[in-house]
Short mmCIF file of the C-alpha atoms (twelve columns), coordinates in Angstrom:
data_MODEL
# 
_entry.id   MODEL 
# 
loop_
_atom_site.group_PDB 
_atom_site.id 
_atom_site.type_symbol 
_atom_site.label_atom_id 
_atom_site.label_alt_id 
_atom_site.label_comp_id 
_atom_site.label_asym_id 
_atom_site.label_seq_id 
_atom_site.Cartn_x 
_atom_site.Cartn_y 
_atom_site.Cartn_z 
_atom_site.pdbx_PDB_model_num 
ATOM 1   C CA . MET A 1   -46.675 2.508   10.613 1 
ATOM 2   C CA . PRO A 2   -49.753 0.342   10.359 1 
ATOM 3   C CA . ARG A 3   -51.746 0.652   7.157  1 
ATOM 4   C CA . ASP A 4   -54.744 1.884   8.920  1 
ATOM 5   C CA . GLN A 5   -52.784 4.823   10.157 1 
ATOM 6   C CA . ALA A 6   -50.810 5.465   7.076  1 
ATOM 7   C CA . GLN A 7   -53.516 5.497   4.460  1 
ATOM 8   C CA . PRO A 8   -56.919 7.079   4.622  1 
ATOM 9   C CA . ASP A 9   -60.172 5.017   4.263  1 
ATOM 10  C CA . SER A 10  -61.963 6.060   1.086  1 
ATOM 11  C CA . GLN A 11  -64.560 3.293   0.615  1 
ATOM 12  C CA . SER A 12  -68.059 4.848   -0.107 1 
ATOM 13  C CA . GLY A 13  -70.579 5.353   2.642  1 
ATOM 14  C CA . ASP A 14  -70.130 5.931   6.382  1 
ATOM 15  C CA . ALA A 15  -68.372 3.190   8.418  1 
ATOM 16  C CA . PRO A 16  -70.712 1.044   10.362 1 
ATOM 17  C CA . PHE A 17  -68.507 1.336   13.484 1 
ATOM 18  C CA . ALA A 18  -65.268 2.821   14.661 1 
ATOM 19  C CA . ARG A 19  -62.030 1.009   14.000 1 
ATOM 20  C CA . GLY A 20  -61.172 -1.620  16.719 1 
ATOM 21  C CA . VAL A 21  -62.831 -4.711  18.234 1 
ATOM 22  C CA . VAL A 22  -66.360 -5.777  17.377 1 
ATOM 23  C CA . ALA A 23  -67.737 -7.919  20.108 1 
ATOM 24  C CA . VAL A 24  -69.690 -10.892 18.658 1 
ATOM 25  C CA . ILE A 25  -72.301 -12.195 20.997 1 
ATOM 26  C CA . ARG A 26  -73.485 -15.890 20.536 1 
ATOM 27  C CA . ALA A 27  -75.354 -17.133 23.543 1 
ATOM 28  C CA . PRO A 28  -77.907 -19.947 24.313 1 
ATOM 29  C CA . ALA A 29  -80.337 -17.603 25.999 1 
ATOM 30  C CA . ALA A 30  -81.432 -14.013 25.670 1 
ATOM 31  C CA . ALA A 31  -80.743 -13.251 29.206 1 
ATOM 32  C CA . ILE A 32  -77.198 -14.232 28.859 1 
ATOM 33  C CA . ALA A 33  -76.776 -12.242 25.692 1 
ATOM 34  C CA . LEU A 34  -78.343 -9.149  27.617 1 
ATOM 35  C CA . THR A 35  -75.842 -9.673  30.467 1 
ATOM 36  C CA . VAL A 36  -72.789 -9.743  28.040 1 
ATOM 37  C CA . ALA A 37  -74.017 -6.778  26.010 1 
ATOM 38  C CA . ARG A 38  -74.613 -4.682  29.037 1 
ATOM 39  C CA . GLY A 39  -71.095 -5.548  30.441 1 
ATOM 40  C CA . LEU A 40  -69.633 -4.706  26.918 1 
ATOM 41  C CA . ALA A 41  -71.419 -1.386  26.826 1 
ATOM 42  C CA . GLY A 42  -69.110 -0.070  29.427 1 
ATOM 43  C CA . THR A 43  -65.838 -1.003  27.476 1 
ATOM 44  C CA . ASP A 44  -64.419 0.526   24.385 1 
ATOM 45  C CA . VAL A 45  -65.504 -1.973  21.986 1 
ATOM 46  C CA . ALA A 46  -66.209 -0.569  18.554 1 
ATOM 47  C CA . GLY A 47  -69.398 -2.393  18.078 1 
ATOM 48  C CA . ILE A 48  -71.613 -5.068  19.872 1 
ATOM 49  C CA . GLU A 49  -72.900 -7.608  17.517 1 
ATOM 50  C CA . VAL A 50  -75.921 -9.644  18.623 1 
ATOM 51  C CA . THR A 51  -76.138 -12.481 16.332 1 
ATOM 52  C CA . MET A 52  -79.511 -13.870 15.006 1 
ATOM 53  C CA . THR A 53  -78.504 -17.215 16.474 1 
ATOM 54  C CA . VAL A 54  -79.255 -15.818 19.978 1 
ATOM 55  C CA . PRO A 55  -82.871 -16.791 20.851 1 
ATOM 56  C CA . ASP A 56  -85.218 -13.820 20.425 1 
ATOM 57  C CA . ALA A 57  -82.187 -11.671 19.042 1 
ATOM 58  C CA . PRO A 58  -84.461 -8.889  17.838 1 
ATOM 59  C CA . ASP A 59  -85.994 -8.472  21.239 1 
ATOM 60  C CA . VAL A 60  -82.436 -8.323  22.747 1 
ATOM 61  C CA . ILE A 61  -81.433 -5.686  20.388 1 
ATOM 62  C CA . ALA A 62  -84.532 -3.648  21.120 1 
ATOM 63  C CA . THR A 63  -84.146 -3.952  24.756 1 
ATOM 64  C CA . LEU A 64  -80.437 -2.757  24.670 1 
ATOM 65  C CA . VAL A 65  -81.524 0.153   22.289 1 
ATOM 66  C CA . SER A 66  -84.233 1.201   24.781 1 
ATOM 67  C CA . GLU A 67  -81.701 1.236   27.663 1 
ATOM 68  C CA . GLY A 68  -79.514 3.558   25.674 1 
ATOM 69  C CA . VAL A 69  -76.818 1.131   24.747 1 
ATOM 70  C CA . THR A 70  -75.079 2.345   21.674 1 
ATOM 71  C CA . ARG A 71  -73.018 0.610   19.030 1 
ATOM 72  C CA . VAL A 72  -75.423 -2.337  18.881 1 
ATOM 73  C CA . GLY A 73  -75.924 -4.149  15.620 1 
ATOM 74  C CA . ALA A 74  -77.095 -7.561  14.270 1 
ATOM 75  C CA . GLY A 75  -74.997 -10.548 13.159 1 
ATOM 76  C CA . THR A 76  -75.567 -13.581 11.220 1 
ATOM 77  C CA . VAL A 77  -78.417 -11.942 9.241  1 
ATOM 78  C CA . ARG A 78  -79.124 -14.237 6.284  1 
ATOM 79  C CA . THR A 79  -82.531 -13.183 4.994  1 
ATOM 80  C CA . VAL A 80  -84.498 -10.084 4.117  1 
ATOM 81  C CA . GLY A 81  -87.063 -11.117 6.831  1 
ATOM 82  C CA . GLN A 82  -84.398 -11.080 9.384  1 
ATOM 83  C CA . LEU A 83  -83.114 -7.718  8.186  1 
ATOM 84  C CA . LYS A 84  -86.660 -6.206  8.573  1 
ATOM 85  C CA . GLN A 85  -86.882 -7.648  12.149 1 
ATOM 86  C CA . CYS A 86  -83.363 -6.095  13.009 1 
ATOM 87  C CA . VAL A 87  -84.324 -2.693  11.482 1 
ATOM 88  C CA . GLY A 88  -87.464 -2.532  13.497 1 
ATOM 89  C CA . ALA A 89  -85.583 -3.523  16.583 1 
ATOM 90  C CA . GLY A 90  -83.155 -0.428  16.070 1 
ATOM 91  C CA . ALA A 91  -79.977 -2.185  15.151 1 
ATOM 92  C CA . GLY A 92  -77.362 0.299   14.043 1 
ATOM 93  C CA . PHE A 93  -75.624 -2.023  11.511 1 
ATOM 94  C CA . LEU A 94  -76.127 -5.623  9.947  1 
ATOM 95  C CA . VAL A 95  -73.603 -8.317  9.433  1 
ATOM 96  C CA . SER A 96  -73.961 -11.392 7.222  1 
ATOM 97  C CA . PRO A 97  -71.697 -14.370 6.888  1 
ATOM 98  C CA . HIS A 98  -72.243 -14.350 3.076  1 
ATOM 99  C CA . LEU A 99  -72.724 -12.007 0.103  1 
ATOM 100 C CA . ASP A 100 -76.443 -11.945 -0.980 1 
ATOM 101 C CA . PRO A 101 -77.268 -9.191  -3.498 1 
ATOM 102 C CA . GLN A 102 -80.926 -9.077  -2.433 1 
ATOM 103 C CA . LEU A 103 -79.922 -8.732  1.194  1 
ATOM 104 C CA . ALA A 104 -77.537 -6.008  0.530  1 
ATOM 105 C CA . ALA A 105 -79.935 -4.088  -1.730 1 
ATOM 106 C CA . ALA A 106 -82.508 -4.328  0.951  1 
ATOM 107 C CA . ALA A 107 -80.374 -2.937  3.589  1 
ATOM 108 C CA . VAL A 108 -79.097 -0.146  1.440  1 
ATOM 109 C CA . GLU A 109 -82.713 0.803   0.690  1 
ATOM 110 C CA . SER A 110 -83.373 0.775   4.498  1 
ATOM 111 C CA . GLY A 111 -80.449 3.044   5.044  1 
ATOM 112 C CA . ILE A 112 -78.809 0.681   7.519  1 
ATOM 113 C CA . PRO A 113 -75.094 0.063   7.148  1 
ATOM 114 C CA . VAL A 114 -74.533 -3.569  5.866  1 
ATOM 115 C CA . VAL A 115 -71.201 -5.703  6.313  1 
ATOM 116 C CA . PRO A 116 -71.669 -8.789  4.101  1 
ATOM 117 C CA . GLY A 117 -69.331 -11.803 4.291  1 
ATOM 118 C CA . ALA A 118 -66.791 -12.447 1.507  1 
ATOM 119 C CA . LEU A 119 -63.490 -14.061 1.017  1 
ATOM 120 C CA . THR A 120 -62.122 -13.621 -2.461 1 
ATOM 121 C CA . PRO A 121 -61.150 -10.373 -3.964 1 
ATOM 122 C CA . SER A 122 -63.962 -10.850 -6.409 1 
ATOM 123 C CA . GLU A 123 -66.472 -11.258 -3.705 1 
ATOM 124 C CA . ILE A 124 -65.046 -8.403  -1.733 1 
ATOM 125 C CA . ALA A 125 -65.141 -6.024  -4.816 1 
ATOM 126 C CA . ALA A 126 -68.729 -7.197  -5.604 1 
ATOM 127 C CA . ALA A 127 -69.870 -6.388  -2.057 1 
ATOM 128 C CA . ILE A 128 -68.490 -2.906  -2.211 1 
ATOM 129 C CA . GLY A 129 -70.162 -2.505  -5.410 1 
ATOM 130 C CA . LEU A 130 -73.604 -3.345  -3.842 1 
ATOM 131 C CA . GLY A 131 -72.986 -0.711  -1.423 1 
ATOM 132 C CA . ALA A 132 -71.463 -2.338  1.639  1 
ATOM 133 C CA . ALA A 133 -70.336 -0.163  4.406  1 
ATOM 134 C CA . ALA A 134 -67.510 -2.605  5.056  1 
ATOM 135 C CA . VAL A 135 -66.753 -6.184  4.007  1 
ATOM 136 C CA . LYS A 136 -66.407 -9.080  6.529  1 
ATOM 137 C CA . VAL A 137 -63.457 -11.254 5.471  1 
ATOM 138 C CA . PHE A 138 -64.625 -14.645 6.696  1 
ATOM 139 C CA . PRO A 139 -63.266 -17.215 7.729  1 
ATOM 140 C CA . VAL A 140 -60.000 -15.191 7.899  1 
ATOM 141 C CA . SER A 141 -57.948 -17.407 10.143 1 
ATOM 142 C CA . ALA A 142 -58.402 -20.533 7.870  1 
ATOM 143 C CA . VAL A 143 -56.899 -18.794 4.738  1 
ATOM 144 C CA . GLY A 144 -53.825 -17.280 6.157  1 
ATOM 145 C CA . GLY A 145 -54.824 -14.512 8.683  1 
ATOM 146 C CA . PRO A 146 -52.862 -11.228 8.380  1 
ATOM 147 C CA . ALA A 147 -50.947 -12.337 5.554  1 
ATOM 148 C CA . TYR A 148 -53.959 -13.021 3.480  1 
ATOM 149 C CA . LEU A 149 -55.379 -9.627  4.410  1 
ATOM 150 C CA . ARG A 150 -52.281 -7.864  3.385  1 
ATOM 151 C CA . ALA A 151 -52.363 -9.797  0.006  1 
ATOM 152 C CA . VAL A 152 -55.943 -8.820  -0.648 1 
ATOM 153 C CA . LEU A 153 -55.431 -5.306  0.117  1 
ATOM 154 C CA . GLU A 154 -52.579 -4.982  -2.254 1 
ATOM 155 C CA . PRO A 155 -54.927 -4.609  -5.245 1 
ATOM 156 C CA . LEU A 156 -57.796 -3.437  -3.096 1 
ATOM 157 C CA . PRO A 157 -56.073 -0.739  -0.919 1 
ATOM 158 C CA . ASP A 158 -59.241 1.278   -0.165 1 
ATOM 159 C CA . ALA A 159 -61.356 -1.561  0.876  1 
ATOM 160 C CA . ARG A 160 -62.900 -1.237  4.407  1 
ATOM 161 C CA . LEU A 161 -62.330 -4.806  5.694  1 
ATOM 162 C CA . VAL A 162 -63.469 -6.349  8.905  1 
ATOM 163 C CA . VAL A 163 -61.798 -9.724  9.898  1 
ATOM 164 C CA . SER A 164 -63.713 -12.578 11.355 1 
ATOM 165 C CA . GLY A 165 -63.380 -16.257 12.098 1 
ATOM 166 C CA . GLU A 166 -61.574 -17.440 15.257 1 
ATOM 167 C CA . VAL A 167 -59.709 -14.154 15.764 1 
ATOM 168 C CA . LEU A 168 -58.274 -14.008 19.358 1 
ATOM 169 C CA . PRO A 169 -57.608 -10.735 21.176 1 
ATOM 170 C CA . PRO A 170 -53.795 -10.912 21.179 1 
ATOM 171 C CA . GLU A 171 -54.050 -11.276 17.215 1 
ATOM 172 C CA . VAL A 172 -56.069 -8.056  16.726 1 
ATOM 173 C CA . PRO A 173 -53.052 -5.644  16.645 1 
ATOM 174 C CA . GLY A 174 -51.501 -7.853  13.821 1 
ATOM 175 C CA . TYR A 175 -54.687 -7.547  11.913 1 
ATOM 176 C CA . LEU A 176 -55.104 -3.844  12.192 1 
ATOM 177 C CA . ALA A 177 -51.361 -3.418  11.357 1 
ATOM 178 C CA . ALA A 178 -52.043 -5.622  8.172  1 
ATOM 179 C CA . GLY A 179 -54.923 -3.058  7.220  1 
ATOM 180 C CA . ALA A 180 -58.111 -4.284  8.907  1 
ATOM 181 C CA . TRP A 181 -60.788 -1.714  9.779  1 
ATOM 182 C CA . ALA A 182 -61.871 -3.845  12.649 1 
ATOM 183 C CA . ALA A 183 -61.690 -7.464  14.144 1 
ATOM 184 C CA . CYS A 184 -64.485 -9.576  15.266 1 
ATOM 185 C CA . VAL A 185 -63.906 -11.253 18.541 1 
ATOM 186 C CA . GLY A 186 -66.227 -13.625 20.393 1 
ATOM 187 C CA . GLY A 187 -66.484 -15.486 23.515 1 
ATOM 188 C CA . SER A 188 -62.979 -14.820 24.709 1 
ATOM 189 C CA . LEU A 189 -64.266 -11.366 25.803 1 
ATOM 190 C CA . TRP A 190 -66.268 -12.869 28.685 1 
ATOM 191 C CA . ARG A 191 -66.420 -15.611 30.963 1 
ATOM 192 C CA . ARG A 192 -69.386 -17.953 30.801 1 
ATOM 193 C CA . GLU A 193 -69.946 -18.125 34.560 1 
ATOM 194 C CA . ASP A 194 -70.139 -14.349 34.938 1 
ATOM 195 C CA . ALA A 195 -72.798 -14.185 32.119 1 
ATOM 196 C CA . GLU A 196 -74.859 -17.080 33.394 1 
ATOM 197 C CA . ARG A 197 -75.152 -15.436 36.800 1 
ATOM 198 C CA . GLY A 198 -76.104 -12.001 35.357 1 
ATOM 199 C CA . ASP A 199 -73.119 -10.327 36.659 1 
ATOM 200 C CA . VAL A 200 -72.776 -7.334  34.455 1 
ATOM 201 C CA . GLU A 201 -69.868 -5.729  36.382 1 
ATOM 202 C CA . ALA A 202 -67.756 -8.941  36.202 1 
ATOM 203 C CA . VAL A 203 -68.281 -9.139  32.444 1 
ATOM 204 C CA . GLN A 204 -67.365 -5.550  32.090 1 
ATOM 205 C CA . ARG A 205 -64.148 -6.068  34.196 1 
ATOM 206 C CA . HIS A 206 -63.033 -9.059  32.230 1 
ATOM 207 C CA . ALA A 207 -63.731 -7.658  28.894 1 
ATOM 208 C CA . ALA A 208 -61.891 -4.471  29.709 1 
ATOM 209 C CA . GLN A 209 -58.806 -6.705  30.817 1 
ATOM 210 C CA . VAL A 210 -59.032 -8.796  27.618 1 
ATOM 211 C CA . LEU A 211 -59.379 -5.594  25.309 1 
ATOM 212 C CA . ARG A 212 -56.023 -4.391  26.811 1 
ATOM 213 C CA . THR A 213 -54.304 -7.375  25.075 1 
ATOM 214 C CA . ALA A 214 -56.119 -6.408  21.798 1 
ATOM 215 C CA . ALA A 215 -54.760 -2.919  21.848 1 
ATOM 216 C CA . GLY A 216 -51.197 -4.073  21.419 1 
# 
């Protein structure tokens, strides 16, 4: 039985999103990011992460929230200033590539779930101590993938870990079985040509098909 089914999660605080796949959107234009997010909104992804590398990312988030799109958060948040922009836009959660105590404290104070990036057991434990809703293990594929995750969870069995870093949809079941709370998946969820021509329905169809491979 996969660990995420066999053992209860007990990390303090509410989870930032449900178990499963978090779609990470990196796009060269706001319009493309909006098309992708609108398409993903019609699938069963656990979260939609609009990274701060997307032009006008806070406006993209605010637009999606105003349209009633749920599960929308901000990614690649690196400063308190960016955090404030994302909170103002209505982001439901924040994800960072690194562990910054000041950023984590600001997120906790604002009441928004934060998922800082970490790699070592010490960093993961420190992030949890700072009030992280979950911890992003990044870059997981570069350090052993599911095997590394299982090794980390041996001494930290209650940690709510989100894997990130070149995770492909067919690999998601293996990460979840190893104990991951969720897996971040990027551009493999959509086709560039669909997004560039603004075809929301095509994005949704393709994403739904790809997500079936991530369901095991």
